[in-house]
N, C-alpha and C positions, 0 to 999 in steps of 0.2 A: 531325697528327692520325691520317690514313688509317692509317699505317705502323703508329700505335700501337694502334689498333683491329684490323686484321688479326692483329696477332703474340699479340692478349694477347684473343682473339676467344673463346677455349674458357674462359679464369681469368672472363671477364664472366660467360657462359653459367654457368659454375659455381655463382658467386655470387650470380646471379637465381635459380636455383636453390635452393641453401642458403637463399637471405631463402623464399623461399615454403614451401619443405618447415618452416622453424623458424616461421613464421605459419599454418603448418597443425597444426602437432605439439605446439606450447607453448603461444603467444599465444592464439589461440582456448582452447586447454581452462581456462588460467588465468583469461581473461577470462570465464567461463562461469560458473566456479565463484567469483568474487572481485566480478563486478557483474552478469552475465550471468543468473544465479541469480533478480535481481530484476524481470527482464521476463515482463509477464500471459504464462501460458500458454494463458488463455483472454481474449479481450474478448467483453463485453455490451453490446450498445447501448444506450442511455435508454430507460426506459420497457419493455424486455423481460426478463428471468428467465432466471435456470441452478438447473440442481440438480444440487446438490453433495453426495453421498452421501446422497440420500434427499430433503436438505433444498433447499427452494426459496431461493432470496436474486434479491433487487429492489433495485436504487437509486432512490430519491426524492431531490430536493429539500423544503429545509424552508426555511423560514424563519429566519433566526437569530433568537434574541431583544435584544431592544436592551435599553441599560444601566437607561431604568426598568422594566423588566421585570425584565431579573436583580436589582435593589439591593430585591426583595417577597423572593428568596431565596438574597440574600446571609449568609455567616457572617462575616464583619468586614469592613468599609468596603474595602479594599485589593482586596479577592475578585473586585473586578467588574472591575475592570481590569487583568486580568493579561497583555494583549498588549501587546508591545513596540512603542514608535513605528511609524506607517508598516505598519501590520498591519493584519490583518481576521480576524474568525472567520466561516470559512464552517461551515455545520451541512447535514447528508445525513442521511438515515433510511435503512437497511440492512433493508427487508421479511427476516422469515425462518420461515419455518413449513414441519411434515411432517405432511403430510394436515390438512391445516387446523387444524392445533394453532401454538401458537407452538414454536421451534425453537432450538436452540445453532448451537454450532459440528457440521460433520458428524463421526462418528466416527473416530477416527484422528488427530486434531488436539485439541490443548490449549486452543489462544486464535487469534485474530486480532490483527493491527495494519494500519491504515491508512493510507496515503501518498494525498497532495495530488499529483497531475501535472498539469505545463504545458507540453508537449513535452517534452522527454528532461528538465526540470527536475523535481525534486519534495521534498515540503515534509511531514515525519513529528512535528511540535509538534502535540500535543494541548492544548486547553484543559485548566488542572490548576486550572479554577475551582471552589469548590464550588457556586456558584451558580450553574455549567451542568450538572452533577451533580442539581440539586436540585429545576432547569426541567425535566429533562429525567425526573427519577423523577415528576413532579408531571403529566408529561402521557403517562404509560405507556410510557418510554425508560426501556432501559436503556445505560448507556454501558462496562460491562466485556461484553468478547467473550468468551465461554468456553462452557461447555455448560452450566455451573452458574449462567446467567442469557441463558434464553431470551426470545424476544419482538423488538420493533422496536430495532436498535443503531442509536444516535444516532452521526451522526462528527462530533465538534467539531474542528476542526483551524485552527492559528493560521497565516495565509497573506498576501505581502505584498502591499498595498491597492491595486497597480495591475496581479495579476496577475489572467487569464483560466483559470482549472479546466477542465480539458477530461475527466480521466477521475481516479477514486479508484480504485488498487490495493487491493485486500486479502491482505494477506501470514497463510495459514494456515500457522501456527508445529505442526508434527507431534509427536505425542506422544514419539517417538525422541528428541526432540531434550532430553526430559526423563530418559534413560535411561542410569546412570551406566555401565554395564557396556559399549557399544559408543560409540564414535567416533559422531558426529551427522556429514552432510553437508550443506552450504547446498542443493544440488541439492533436498535432500527438501521445501525449502519448496515450497509452493503460491500462484501466485502468480495472481490474478483482475484482471481491469478491466473496472472499468465507467463505460462514457461517460458525461457530466454534462452534453448537449444534443446 
């Protein structure tokens, strides 16, 4: 064995260097373009706020409405229970204002999406219940993240029942993604993580 290692030492060293070179030049950039862009560029501790394009954003926890409360706002009977088995509805409110007035997304972005995070696991399923939307409107919240719908944004996400959410990631979709004259890049997406506790 020692003889084989001595004879093939250079080949072994070249092989290790090639693996490292491939990891640096190909694997990491590919990961960054296809998955890594979903990692937050900025994280905000719970109770704190951040300013994005002149708009102040702050995440607060909101108690989700129970089924009895949602029944007041349902459109059809099935509308109240739109969650799959072994899941629950979690709700957070994103306060958004600019110079003391309700605001939407910052300039340069067409909208935003949210993802509930528990460590490295993420869930993006939002409640499609009209009862939740109607309840939110009654509270003075919006459920649509765009510049046309300013003010407090209700994030209503469906997550597994036994999961503890550690943060909410807000993914700001740039205007450039809607531009049909040029190729958009995944790295244009701005992700901000808001801790939930």
